C-alpha angles and dihedrals in degrees: 000000000000118000122211128210128177128211112229092213102054106018086227112141115224118203118207128189114225117236119264093241094049089050093052094046091060097044096091113358094175090057090047090052091048091051096049104033101052118156087240088069094055091047090050090053097049102043091252100125121109112236093243091055091049091049090047091055094043094050092050094044090054090052088048089054093052088051091048088055091058088045092056092048090051093051093045087054090055095057118096096219111220119234099194130102088266093057095118094046099042117099090240092049090048092049091049091050091048095053090049088053089048091054092050090048096048090049090056091045092050088053090050092054093050097042090049093048090049090051090051094045094245100108098114093044091051098044093044095055120109123220115272122221094272093051090048089050089053090050088054094048092052092047091050095044091054097043115131092247094053119094114244091243091071094054091046089050093051090049092050092043094056094045093043091052091046091052095049092044098054092041085058090050092049089052086062096051126105096238092193092068112120118233095256090055094053125098124218092273093055095036101044121004103041093048091047095057098038097049120124088239091058094046092050088052092051090050090049089057092046090053091053092049091052092048091053091041094055101035104034105033138037122244110250088018126125094265091058087047089054089050092051091053090048090051093050089049092052093049091051091046095046091054092044093047095065112092112248119254109223140143094251118101100214117098119183133188096233 
């Protein structure tokens, strides 16, 4: 979609292309809401989660993080790293640095999962879990987005989409928290996980990814071209997977690793 604005002083029309991320965010707002305002998040924010459901989520999110590590490595391998004096400012140089930062961050996050599980006495349960069908679908999505024949913009879009959804989801959870709770009254979700994914540092990192997606989207691909269409497809896949990834909140007591 091209938007038009006219200057009152000169009557010259200026055409501006919307950013790729803004375009994607408005593609299916109901799906975005479903992906980021799931009942699991409110339960997580209000100490309403059964331990088994919390463990189910943590086990799968750890496996997701390990798949994400491979995804970042595959994307980094696709980037022709510049060697000139403009290495750090070139799009390829910025992308390479971003993927390296992602690898460092996900290593820290994986350790957080395992250290938290160990502190709660869940480490064996978490580490012995097998990927359920939604986690396997994420593994497949990552592998496809990083495939040699895929343009880098698709992999970048998947990266941004997962992080953007996670930021929005946990900010939604935080909005449901009782912020007056003292530290001793908080559970592991309120104490560790919600603050981690609503921090100013994490939000700044997500915005950094989005800015690079928009740069690639405007300089290396044409709006309404096939690469944008590929990004739209990837975005819709992420929304579907994000909604499906959250464990269901039901009255039954049985939780399975599907």
